[in-house]
DSSP file (Angstrom, degrees, kcal/mol; ACC not computed):
  #  RESIDUE AA STRUCTURE BP1 BP2  ACC     N-H-->O    O-->H-N    N-H-->O    O-->H-N    TCO  KAPPA ALPHA  PHI   PSI    X-CA   Y-CA   Z-CA
    1    1 A X              0   0    0      0, 0.0     2,-0.5     0, 0.0     0, 0.0   0.000 360.0 360.0 360.0 137.6  114.8  111.9  101.2
    2    2 A X        -     0   0    0      3,-0.0    44,-3.1     1,-0.0    45,-0.4  -0.795 360.0-138.4 -98.9 128.2  113.7  108.4  102.1
    3    3 A X  B     -A   45   0A   0     -2,-0.5     2,-0.2    42,-0.2    42,-0.1  -0.529  33.3-100.3 -77.8 148.6  114.4  105.4   99.9
    4    4 A X        -     0   0    0     40,-0.6     2,-0.5    37,-0.3    -1,-0.1  -0.473  31.6-142.4 -67.7 141.5  111.7  102.9   99.4
    5    5 A X    >   -     0   0    0     -2,-0.2     3,-2.1     1,-0.1     4,-0.2  -0.942   3.8-145.7-109.2 118.7  112.0   99.8  101.6
    6    6 A X  G >  S+     0   0    0     -2,-0.5     3,-1.5     1,-0.3    -1,-0.1   0.831  97.4  62.5 -52.4 -35.6  111.0   96.5   99.8
    7    7 A X  G 3  S+     0   0    0      1,-0.3    -1,-0.3    -3,-0.1    -3,-0.0   0.683  95.8  59.7 -65.9 -19.5  109.7   95.1  103.1
    8    8 A X  G <  S+     0   0    0     -3,-2.1    11,-2.5    10,-0.0    12,-0.3   0.363  84.4  99.8 -95.2   5.2  107.1   97.9  103.4
    9    9 A X  E <   -B   18   0B   0     -3,-1.5     2,-0.4     9,-0.2     9,-0.2  -0.618  50.5-169.3 -87.5 150.6  105.3   97.0  100.1
   10   10 A X  E     -B   17   0B   0      7,-2.3     7,-2.9    -2,-0.2     2,-0.5  -0.981   5.0-174.7-138.3 130.2  102.1   95.0  100.0
   11   11 A X  E     -B   16   0B   0     -2,-0.4     5,-0.2     5,-0.2    -2,-0.0  -0.967   6.5-175.7-126.0 115.3  100.6   93.6   96.8
   12   12 A X        -     0   0    0      3,-1.7     4,-0.1    -2,-0.5    -1,-0.1   0.284  65.0 -84.7 -93.9  10.9   97.2   91.9   97.1
   13   13 A X  S    S+     0   0    0      2,-0.3     3,-0.1    17,-0.1    20,-0.1   0.173 122.9  28.4 105.7 -17.7   97.0   90.8   93.5
   14   14 A X  S    S+     0   0    0      1,-0.3    12,-3.3    10,-0.1     2,-0.5   0.515 112.8  53.8-137.8 -41.6   95.6   94.1   92.2
   15   15 A X  E     - C   0  25B   0     10,-0.2    -3,-1.7    11,-0.1     2,-0.5  -0.883  60.9-154.1-109.8 131.2   96.7   97.0   94.3
   16   16 A X  E     -BC  11  24B   0      8,-3.1     7,-2.7    -2,-0.5     8,-1.5  -0.905  23.2-179.8-100.5 127.3  100.3   97.8   95.2
   17   17 A X  E     -BC  10  22B   0     -7,-2.9    -7,-2.3    -2,-0.5     2,-0.4  -0.890  23.1-151.5-127.7 156.3  100.6   99.7   98.5
   18   18 A X  E >  S-BC   9  21B   0      3,-2.4     3,-2.0    -2,-0.3    -9,-0.2  -0.970  85.7 -21.7-130.2 115.3  103.5  101.1  100.5
   19   19 A X  T 3  S-     0   0    0    -11,-2.5   -10,-0.1    -2,-0.4     3,-0.1   0.878 129.2 -51.6  49.4  42.6  102.9  101.3  104.3
   20   20 A X  T 3  S+     0   0    0    -12,-0.3     2,-0.5     1,-0.2    -1,-0.3   0.470 113.5 120.8  79.9   2.5   99.2  101.2  103.5
   21   21 A X  E <  S-C   18   0B   0     -3,-2.0    -3,-2.4     1,-0.0    -1,-0.2  -0.844  70.8-106.1-102.9 133.8   99.3  104.1  101.0
   22   22 A X  E     +C   17   0B   0     -2,-0.5    -5,-0.2    -5,-0.2     3,-0.1  -0.308  41.1 166.9 -59.3 131.5   98.1  103.4   97.4
   23   23 A X  E     -     0   0B   0     -7,-2.7     2,-0.3     1,-0.3    -6,-0.2   0.741  60.2 -34.5-105.3 -60.3  100.9  103.1   94.8
   24   24 A X  E     -C   16   0B   0     -8,-1.5    -8,-3.1    35,-0.1     2,-0.4  -0.992  48.1-120.6-164.6 159.3   99.2  101.7   91.7
   25   25 A X  E     -C   15   0B   0     -2,-0.3     2,-0.3   -10,-0.2   -10,-0.2  -0.877  11.4-165.2-109.0 140.4   96.5   99.3   90.5
   26   26 A X        +     0   0    0    -12,-3.3     4,-0.1    -2,-0.4     7,-0.1  -0.667  27.0 153.3-125.7  73.4   97.3   96.4   88.2
   27   27 A X  S    S+     0   0    0     -2,-0.3     3,-0.2     2,-0.1    -1,-0.1   0.858  75.6  18.3 -73.4 -39.4   93.8   95.4   87.0
   28   28 A X  S    S+     0   0    0      1,-0.2     2,-0.6    -3,-0.1     3,-0.1   0.845 130.8  34.1-104.4 -41.6   94.7   93.8   83.7
   29   29 A X    >   +     0   0    0      1,-0.1     3,-1.8     2,-0.0     4,-0.2  -0.714  61.7 169.4-119.6  78.0   98.4   92.9   83.7
   30   30 A X  T >  S+     0   0    0     -2,-0.6     3,-1.7     1,-0.3     4,-0.3   0.780  70.7  69.1 -62.0 -27.3   99.1   91.9   87.3
   31   31 A X  T >> S+     0   0    0      1,-0.3     3,-0.6     2,-0.1     4,-0.5   0.670  85.2  71.4 -68.6 -13.7  102.5   90.5   86.4
   32   32 A X  H <> S+     0   0    0     -3,-1.8     4,-2.3     1,-0.2    -1,-0.3   0.636  76.1  85.0 -74.5 -11.5  103.8   94.1   85.7
   33   33 A X  H <> S+     0   0    0     -3,-1.7     4,-2.8     1,-0.2    -1,-0.2   0.880  85.6  51.0 -60.4 -40.8  103.7   94.9   89.4
   34   34 A X  H <> S+     0   0    0     -3,-0.6     4,-2.4    -4,-0.3    -1,-0.2   0.917 113.0  44.2 -66.2 -43.2  107.1   93.5   90.2
   35   35 A X  H  X S+     0   0    0     -4,-0.5     4,-2.3     2,-0.2    -1,-0.2   0.862 113.9  51.5 -67.6 -34.9  108.9   95.4   87.4
   36   36 A X  H  X S+     0   0    0     -4,-2.3     4,-2.4     2,-0.2    -2,-0.2   0.945 111.4  47.3 -64.1 -47.3  106.9   98.6   88.4
   37   37 A X  H  X S+     0   0    0     -4,-2.8     4,-2.4    -5,-0.2    -2,-0.2   0.911 111.4  50.8 -62.6 -43.7  108.0   98.2   92.0
   38   38 A X  H  X S+     0   0    0     -4,-2.4     4,-2.1     2,-0.2    -1,-0.2   0.917 112.0  46.1 -59.1 -46.0  111.6   97.6   91.1
   39   39 A X  H  X S+     0   0    0     -4,-2.3     4,-2.1     2,-0.2    -1,-0.2   0.918 111.3  53.3 -63.9 -42.5  111.8  100.7   88.9
   40   40 A X  H  X S+     0   0    0     -4,-2.4     4,-1.9     1,-0.2    -2,-0.2   0.933 110.4  47.3 -55.4 -49.3  110.0  102.7   91.5
   41   41 A X  H  < S+     0   0    0     -4,-2.4   -37,-0.3     1,-0.2    -1,-0.2   0.890 115.3  44.9 -62.4 -42.1  112.6  101.7   94.1
   42   42 A X  H  < S+     0   0    0     -4,-2.1    -1,-0.2    -5,-0.2    -2,-0.2   0.790 124.8  29.8 -73.3 -29.9  115.6  102.4   91.9
   43   43 A X  H  < S+     0   0    0     -4,-2.1     2,-0.3    -5,-0.2    -2,-0.2   0.496 112.1  49.1-117.1  -4.5  114.4  105.7   90.6
   44   44 A X     <  -     0   0    0     -4,-1.9   -40,-0.6    -5,-0.2     2,-0.3  -0.941  60.2-136.1-136.9 156.1  112.2  107.5   93.2
   45   45 A X  B  >  -A    3   0A   0     -2,-0.3     4,-2.2   -42,-0.1     5,-0.2  -0.678  35.9-110.2 -98.7 165.1  112.2  108.5   96.8
   46   46 A X  H  > S+     0   0    0    -44,-3.1     4,-2.2    -2,-0.3     5,-0.2   0.926 118.7  48.0 -60.8 -45.6  109.1  108.0   98.9
   47   47 A X  H  > S+     0   0    0    -45,-0.4     4,-2.0     1,-0.2     5,-0.2   0.903 110.6  50.1 -64.3 -42.1  108.6  111.8   99.1
   48   48 A X  H  > S+     0   0    0      2,-0.2     4,-1.8     1,-0.2    -1,-0.2   0.941 112.6  46.1 -63.7 -45.8  109.0  112.4   95.5
   49   49 A X  H  X S+     0   0    0     -4,-2.2     4,-2.2     1,-0.2    -2,-0.2   0.953 116.1  44.0 -62.1 -50.2  106.6  109.7   94.4
   50   50 A X  H  X S+     0   0    0     -4,-2.2     4,-2.0    -5,-0.2    -1,-0.2   0.795 108.6  57.3 -72.9 -25.1  103.8  110.7   96.9
   51   51 A X  H  X S+     0   0    0     -4,-2.0     4,-1.0    -5,-0.2    -1,-0.2   0.923 110.1  46.0 -66.6 -42.6  104.2  114.4   96.2
   52   52 A X  H  <>S+     0   0    0     -4,-1.8     5,-2.0     1,-0.2     3,-0.4   0.883 111.0  51.0 -66.1 -38.1  103.5  113.7   92.5
   53   53 A X  H ><5S+     0   0    0     -4,-2.2     3,-2.1     1,-0.2    -1,-0.2   0.889 104.6  58.7 -64.3 -36.4  100.6  111.4   93.4
   54   54 A X  H 3<5S+     0   0    0     -4,-2.0    -1,-0.2     1,-0.3    -2,-0.2   0.781 100.6  55.9 -63.7 -26.7   99.2  114.3   95.6
   55   55 A X  T 3<5S-     0   0    0     -4,-1.0    -1,-0.3    -3,-0.4    -2,-0.2   0.295 124.0-110.9 -85.6   9.8   99.2  116.4   92.4
   56   56 A X  T < 5 +     0   0    0     -3,-2.1     2,-0.3     1,-0.2    -3,-0.2   0.744  62.1 158.3  68.9  27.6   97.0  113.7   90.9
   57   57 A X      < -     0   0    0     -5,-2.0    -1,-0.2     1,-0.1     2,-0.1  -0.608  47.4-108.7 -76.6 142.9   99.6  112.5   88.5
   58   58 A X     >  -     0   0    0     -2,-0.3     4,-2.0     1,-0.1     5,-0.2  -0.483  22.4-121.6 -72.6 143.3   98.8  108.9   87.3
   59   59 A X  H  > S+     0   0    0      1,-0.2     4,-1.8     2,-0.2     5,-0.2   0.882 112.0  48.3 -52.3 -45.8  101.2  106.2   88.7
   60   60 A X  H  > S+     0   0    0      1,-0.2     4,-2.6     2,-0.2    -1,-0.2   0.882 109.7  52.5 -66.2 -39.0  102.3  105.0   85.2
   61   61 A X  H  > S+     0   0    0      2,-0.2     4,-1.4     1,-0.2    -1,-0.2   0.852 106.3  55.0 -62.6 -35.5  102.9  108.6   84.0
   62   62 A X  H  < S+     0   0    0     -4,-2.0     4,-0.3     2,-0.2    -2,-0.2   0.942 112.4  41.1 -65.3 -46.6  105.1  109.2   87.0
   63   63 A X  H ><>S+     0   0    0     -4,-1.8     3,-1.8     1,-0.2     5,-1.6   0.889 110.1  57.9 -69.6 -38.4  107.3  106.3   86.2
   64   64 A X  H ><5S+     0   0    0     -4,-2.6     3,-2.2     1,-0.3    -1,-0.2   0.822  92.0  71.2 -61.5 -28.6  107.3  107.0   82.5
   65   65 A X  T 3<5S+     0   0    0     -4,-1.4    -1,-0.3     1,-0.3    -2,-0.2   0.694 104.4  41.1 -62.5 -14.4  108.8  110.4   83.3
   66   66 A X  T < 5S-     0   0    0     -3,-1.8    -1,-0.3    -4,-0.3    -2,-0.2   0.096 134.2 -83.8-120.8  22.0  112.0  108.7   84.2
   67   67 A X  T < 5 +     0   0    0     -3,-2.2    -3,-0.2     1,-0.2     2,-0.2   0.611  69.1 158.8  97.3  13.2  112.0  106.1   81.3
   68   68 A X      < -     0   0    0     -5,-1.6     2,-0.4    -8,-0.1    -1,-0.2  -0.492  14.7-176.0 -73.2 137.9  109.8  103.2   82.5
   69   69 A X        -     0   0    0     -2,-0.2     5,-0.1    15,-0.1    17,-0.0  -0.999  31.6-111.6-130.4 130.6  108.4  101.0   79.8
   70   70 A X     >  -     0   0    0     -2,-0.4     4,-2.8     1,-0.1     3,-0.4  -0.267  27.6-117.5 -59.7 145.0  106.0   98.2   80.7
   71   71 A X  H  > S+     0   0    0      1,-0.2     4,-1.9     2,-0.2     5,-0.1   0.876 113.2  50.1 -55.6 -43.1  107.4   94.6   80.2
   72   72 A X  H  > S+     0   0    0      1,-0.2     4,-1.4     2,-0.2    -1,-0.2   0.864 113.5  46.1 -69.6 -33.5  104.8   93.6   77.6
   73   73 A X  H  > S+     0   0    0     -3,-0.4     4,-2.6     2,-0.2    -2,-0.2   0.893 107.5  58.3 -71.3 -39.3  105.5   96.8   75.6
   74   74 A X  H  X S+     0   0    0     -4,-2.8     4,-2.3     1,-0.2    -2,-0.2   0.889 105.0  51.2 -54.5 -39.8  109.2   96.2   76.0
   75   75 A X  H  X S+     0   0    0     -4,-1.9     4,-2.3     1,-0.2    -1,-0.2   0.905 108.8  50.0 -65.1 -41.0  108.8   92.8   74.3
   76   76 A X  H  X S+     0   0    0     -4,-1.4     4,-1.7     2,-0.2    -2,-0.2   0.912 111.1  50.1 -64.1 -41.7  106.9   94.4   71.4
   77   77 A X  H  <>S+     0   0    0     -4,-2.6     5,-3.2     2,-0.2     4,-0.3   0.925 110.8  47.6 -63.4 -45.1  109.6   97.1   70.9
   78   78 A X  H ><5S+     0   0    0     -4,-2.3     3,-1.4     1,-0.2    -1,-0.2   0.915 111.3  51.4 -62.6 -43.6  112.4   94.5   70.9
   79   79 A X  H 3<5S+     0   0    0     -4,-2.3    -1,-0.2     1,-0.3    -2,-0.2   0.820 109.6  50.7 -61.6 -31.9  110.5   92.4   68.4
   80   80 A X  T 3<5S-     0   0    0     -4,-1.7    -1,-0.3    -5,-0.2    -2,-0.2   0.464 120.0-111.1 -86.8   0.2  110.1   95.4   66.2
   81   81 A X  T < 5S+     0   0    0     -3,-1.4     2,-0.3    -4,-0.3    -3,-0.2   0.722  76.4 128.6  79.4  20.4  113.8   96.2   66.4
   82   82 A X      < -     0   0    0     -5,-3.2    -1,-0.3    -6,-0.2     2,-0.2  -0.724  66.9 -97.8-106.3 157.3  113.3   99.3   68.5
   83   83 A X        -     0   0    0     -2,-0.3     2,-2.5     1,-0.1     5,-0.2  -0.535  34.9-117.6 -73.4 140.7  115.0  100.2   71.7
   84   84 A X  S    S+     0   0    0     -2,-0.2     2,-0.3     4,-0.1   -15,-0.1  -0.388  79.1 108.4 -76.5  64.4  113.0   99.4   74.8
   85   85 A X  S  > S-     0   0    0     -2,-2.5     4,-2.6   -17,-0.1     5,-0.2  -0.840  88.5 -99.3-133.4 165.7  112.8  103.1   75.8
   86   86 A X  H  > S+     0   0    0     -2,-0.3     4,-1.9     1,-0.2     5,-0.1   0.855 126.2  53.4 -58.7 -30.6  110.0  105.8   75.8
   87   87 A X  H  > S+     0   0    0      2,-0.2     4,-2.0     1,-0.2    -1,-0.2   0.878 108.1  49.5 -70.9 -37.7  111.5  107.0   72.5
   88   88 A X  H  > S+     0   0    0      2,-0.2     4,-2.4     1,-0.2    -2,-0.2   0.894 110.1  51.5 -65.1 -39.5  111.2  103.5   71.0
   89   89 A X  H  X S+     0   0    0     -4,-2.6     4,-2.3     2,-0.2    -2,-0.2   0.877 108.2  50.9 -66.1 -36.1  107.6  103.4   72.2
   90   90 A X  H  X S+     0   0    0     -4,-1.9     4,-2.3    -5,-0.2    -1,-0.2   0.899 111.9  47.7 -66.1 -39.3  106.8  106.7   70.5
   91   91 A X  H  X S+     0   0    0     -4,-2.0     4,-2.3     2,-0.2    -2,-0.2   0.894 110.2  52.5 -68.4 -38.4  108.4  105.4   67.3
   92   92 A X  H  X S+     0   0    0     -4,-2.4     4,-2.2     2,-0.2    -2,-0.2   0.920 110.7  47.1 -60.5 -45.7  106.4  102.2   67.6
   93   93 A X  H  X S+     0   0    0     -4,-2.3     4,-2.4     2,-0.2    -2,-0.2   0.903 110.7  52.3 -62.2 -42.2  103.2  104.1   68.0
   94   94 A X  H  X S+     0   0    0     -4,-2.3     4,-2.3     1,-0.2    -2,-0.2   0.909 109.6  48.8 -61.9 -41.5  104.0  106.4   65.0
   95   95 A X  H  X S+     0   0    0     -4,-2.3     4,-2.3     2,-0.2    -1,-0.2   0.889 110.4  51.6 -64.4 -39.9  104.6  103.3   62.8
   96   96 A X  H  X S+     0   0    0     -4,-2.2     4,-2.3     2,-0.2    -2,-0.2   0.922 111.1  47.5 -61.2 -44.7  101.3  101.8   64.0
   97   97 A X  H  X S+     0   0    0     -4,-2.4     4,-2.4     1,-0.2    -2,-0.2   0.910 111.2  50.8 -64.3 -43.5   99.5  105.0   63.1
   98   98 A X  H  X S+     0   0    0     -4,-2.3     4,-2.1     1,-0.2    -1,-0.2   0.880 110.5  49.3 -61.2 -40.2  101.2  105.2   59.8
   99   99 A X  H  X S+     0   0    0     -4,-2.3     4,-2.2     2,-0.2    -2,-0.2   0.896 110.4  51.2 -67.5 -39.3  100.2  101.5   59.0
  100  100 A X  H  X S+     0   0    0     -4,-2.3     4,-2.7     2,-0.2     5,-0.2   0.931 110.3  49.1 -62.7 -45.7   96.6  102.2   60.0
  101  101 A X  H  X S+     0   0    0     -4,-2.4     4,-3.0     1,-0.2     5,-0.2   0.919 110.2  51.2 -59.7 -43.6   96.5  105.3   57.7
  102  102 A X  H  X S+     0   0    0     -4,-2.1     4,-2.4     1,-0.2    -1,-0.2   0.893 110.6  48.1 -63.3 -40.8   97.9  103.3   54.8
  103  103 A X  H  X S+     0   0    0     -4,-2.2     4,-2.2     2,-0.2    -2,-0.2   0.903 113.4  48.1 -63.4 -43.1   95.3  100.5   55.3
  104  104 A X  H  X S+     0   0    0     -4,-2.7     4,-2.1     2,-0.2    -2,-0.2   0.940 113.6  46.2 -62.5 -47.9   92.5  103.1   55.4
  105  105 A X  H  X S+     0   0    0     -4,-3.0     4,-2.0     1,-0.2    -1,-0.2   0.886 112.2  52.0 -65.0 -38.4   93.7  104.9   52.4
  106  106 A X  H  X S+     0   0    0     -4,-2.4     4,-1.1    -5,-0.2    -1,-0.2   0.889 110.2  47.2 -64.2 -38.4   94.2  101.6   50.5
  107  107 A X  H  < S+     0   0    0     -4,-2.2     4,-0.3     1,-0.2    -1,-0.2   0.829 111.7  51.2 -73.7 -29.7   90.6  100.5   51.3
  108  108 A X  H >< S+     0   0    0     -4,-2.1     3,-0.9     1,-0.2    -2,-0.2   0.861 108.1  52.5 -71.7 -34.4   89.3  103.9   50.2
  109  109 A X  H 3< S+     0   0    0     -4,-2.0    -1,-0.2     1,-0.2    -2,-0.2   0.788 104.9  56.9 -70.9 -26.2   91.2  103.7   46.9
  110  110 A X  T 3<        0   0    0     -4,-1.1    -1,-0.2     1,-0.2    -2,-0.2   0.548 360.0 360.0 -80.9  -8.1   89.6  100.3   46.3
  111  111 A X    <         0   0    0     -3,-0.9    -1,-0.2    -4,-0.3    -2,-0.1   0.464 360.0 360.0 -73.3 360.0   86.1  101.6   46.5
């Protein structure tokens, strides 16, 4: 299994590539590319990542399978007193859904 080599990455401001092969697109939050790349290097081999991409798995889903959390979401989790992990993200989402339901039910009760 081949480890990723930092020198073989290219990021043009939107697309991250490795030896000319597509890794991921950063259309909205381009600053996430460096953290994404670091996590990829530490947790995947070249073969493992590209095998999963060949099965048409999304880049973010591949990294999330080993615990990746985007930097901006990590900040939200820490501010909410939750661990910056996929489990913390699931709890954050559950709390948001619960709050939305409470607002909807409150507005319906006021009608």
